[in-house]
C-alpha positions in Angstrom: 51.0 7.6 4.5 53.1 4.7 5.8 54.2 1.9 3.5 54.4 -0.7 6.2 51.3 -1.8 8.2 51.5 -3.8 11.4 49.0 -6.6 10.6 48.9 -7.5 14.5 47.5 -4.1 15.3 44.8 -4.1 12.8 41.4 -4.2 14.5 37.8 -4.9 13.2 37.2 -1.1 13.4 40.0 -0.6 10.8 38.7 -3.3 8.7 35.0 -1.6 8.6 36.5 1.7 7.7 38.7 0.1 5.2 35.7 -1.5 3.4 33.9 1.9 3.2 37.0 3.5 1.7 37.6 0.7 -0.8 34.0 0.9 -2.2 34.6 4.5 -2.8 38.0 4.1 -4.6 36.5 1.3 -6.7 33.7 3.6 -7.7 36.4 6.3 -8.9 37.9 3.6 -11.2 40.7 2.3 -9.0 41.3 -1.5 -9.4 40.2 -3.8 -6.8 43.5 -5.0 -5.3 45.0 -1.6 -5.4 41.9 -0.1 -3.9 41.9 -2.7 -1.1 45.7 -1.9 -0.3 45.2 1.7 -0.4 41.9 1.7 1.7 43.5 -0.1 4.4 46.5 2.3 4.5 44.1 5.1 4.8 42.1 3.5 7.5 45.3 3.2 9.5 46.1 6.7 8.8 42.8 8.0 10.0 42.3 5.8 13.1 45.8 4.9 14.1 46.8 1.8 15.8 45.6 3.0 19.3 42.5 5.1 19.5 43.3 8.1 21.6 47.2 7.3 21.9 50.0 9.3 20.8 50.4 7.2 17.8 46.9 8.0 16.7 47.3 11.8 17.1 50.6 11.5 15.0 48.7 9.5 12.3 45.7 11.8 12.1 48.1 14.7 11.6 49.8 12.7 8.9 46.6 11.9 7.2 45.5 15.6 7.3 48.8 16.6 5.6 48.5 13.9 3.1 45.0 14.7 2.1 46.0 18.4 1.8 49.1 17.4 -0.3 47.1 14.9 -2.7 44.0 17.0 -2.8 41.0 15.6 -0.9 38.5 16.8 -3.6 40.2 14.3 -6.1 39.8 11.3 -3.7 36.3 11.9 -2.0 33.1 11.4 -4.1 31.0 14.6 -4.1 28.0 14.6 -1.8 25.1 16.8 -2.4 24.4 19.3 0.4 20.7 18.8 0.3 19.8 15.5 -1.3 16.4 15.3 -2.9 13.6 13.0 -1.0 14.3 9.5 -1.9 18.0 10.0 -2.8 20.5 8.3 -0.8 23.8 10.1 -0.2 26.4 8.9 -2.8 24.2 6.2 -4.1 21.6 5.8 -6.8 18.4 7.7 -6.8 15.5 5.5 -5.4 12.2 6.5 -6.8 9.0 6.3 -4.9 6.3 3.8 -5.9 3.5 5.3 -7.7 0.4 6.4 -5.9 -2.6 4.2 -6.4 -6.1 6.0 -6.4 -8.5 4.0 -4.8 -12.1 3.7 -6.2 -15.1 5.1 -4.3 -16.7 2.5 -2.5 -20.7 2.2 -2.9 -23.1 2.8 0.1 -26.9 1.8 0.4 -28.8 4.4 2.2 -32.4 3.1 2.0 -35.0 1.5 -0.2 -37.8 3.3 -2.0 -40.4 1.2 -0.5 -41.0 -1.1 2.5 -44.3 -2.8 2.0 -44.7 -6.0 -0.2 -47.4 -8.6 -0.9 -47.6 -12.0 1.2 -48.3 -13.8 -1.9 -47.6 -13.2 -5.6 -50.0 -14.5 -8.2 -48.8 -15.9 -11.5 -47.1 -13.0 -13.5 -47.0 -10.7 -10.5 -43.7 -9.2 -9.4 -42.3 -6.8 -6.9 -40.6 -3.5 -8.2 -38.4 -1.2 -5.9 -35.4 1.1 -6.0 -32.1 0.9 -4.1 -30.9 4.5 -3.1 -27.3 5.3 -2.0 -24.2 6.6 -3.5 -21.1 5.5 -5.8 -23.0 2.8 -7.5 -21.1 1.5 -10.5 -22.5 0.6 -14.0 -22.9 -3.0 -14.2 -23.9 -3.4 -10.5 -26.1 -6.4 -9.4 -28.7 -6.6 -6.7 -29.8 -9.7 -4.4 -32.5 -9.9 -2.0 -33.5 -12.2 1.0 -35.7 -12.0 3.8 -36.3 -14.0 7.1 -39.8 -15.0 6.2 -39.5 -16.3 2.7 -35.8 -16.7 2.0 -34.1 -15.7 -1.2 -35.9 -13.6 -3.7 -35.4 -14.1 -7.6 -34.1 -11.4 -9.6 -32.6 -11.5 -13.1 -29.6 -9.2 -14.1 -31.5 -7.6 -17.1 -34.0 -6.4 -14.7 -31.5 -4.5 -12.5 -30.7 -1.2 -13.9 -28.1 1.5 -12.5 -29.9 4.8 -13.3 -27.2 7.0 -11.8 -24.6 6.7 -8.9 -27.3 7.1 -6.3 -30.1 5.0 -7.8 -30.7 1.4 -8.8 -34.0 0.4 -10.3 -35.1 -3.2 -9.8 -38.0 -3.8 -12.3 -38.7 -7.5 -11.4 -38.3 -9.4 -8.3 -40.3 -12.3 -7.0 -40.5 -14.2 -3.6 -42.2 -17.2 -2.2 -45.4 -16.8 -0.2 -45.1 -15.9 3.4 -45.7 -18.7 5.6 -48.6 -17.2 7.6 -52.2 -17.6 7.6 -52.8 -14.8 10.2 -54.5 -11.7 8.7 -52.7 -8.3 8.9 -49.2 -7.2 8.1 -46.2 -9.4 8.7 -43.0 -7.8 9.7 -39.7 -9.1 8.2 -36.2 -8.1 7.6 -35.1 -7.7 4.1 -31.4 -8.0 3.3 -30.0 -6.1 0.2 -26.7 -6.9 -1.3 -25.3 -4.9 -4.1 -22.4 -6.0 -6.1 -20.2 -3.6 -8.3 -17.6 -4.8 -10.6 -14.0 -5.1 -8.9 -15.3 -4.0 -5.7 -16.5 -5.8 -2.5 -20.3 -6.3 -2.0 -22.2 -3.9 0.2 -25.1 -5.0 2.4 -28.2 -3.2 4.0 -30.7 -4.6 6.3 -34.3 -2.9 6.1 -37.4 -3.7 8.1 -40.3 -4.5 5.7 -43.9 -5.5 6.0 -45.7 -8.2 3.9 -49.3 -7.1 3.4 -52.5 -9.1 2.2 
């Protein structure tokens, strides 16, 4: 390796190569100033002053002899032939983030009944069941329809029997605003809320009867 470097012939390519060599030498314990000087010499030895010219060929041959004489194994950091997934060659091992297991999302299939009373007397209530899957303990239920508006339910009257069945023991609604006899069709919207999960909605066609 030449002791004198012609700084006027140093290119960006030499500098980039020298930076890589310098990092490697510092990891092997060489002082920063010494590593910086040594790295620039080695970059010139590898690349030459003029890529493809006779000087470059001579410098490459000189570098090959130098590496053989000094022992390339002692100056180059070992690189695994087949690095493990997530491992950077020559760098620290990068651990993959832990895999998160998503909770099953509830789904409403149908209601146990579709006929309800137009008017509820004092003390009268509606009872029904919500059928589906992946219902969670502590789930709540809310009802509303396009004839009477929001229904009234109390959390203590909503019981999750299983992952596929919710029983609503008490639910009340306002009177249906119609004096015409016979059934009155309506759309009942059911919303089930499970802890830590988005609410699920189901629309069902029902009838209010006399």
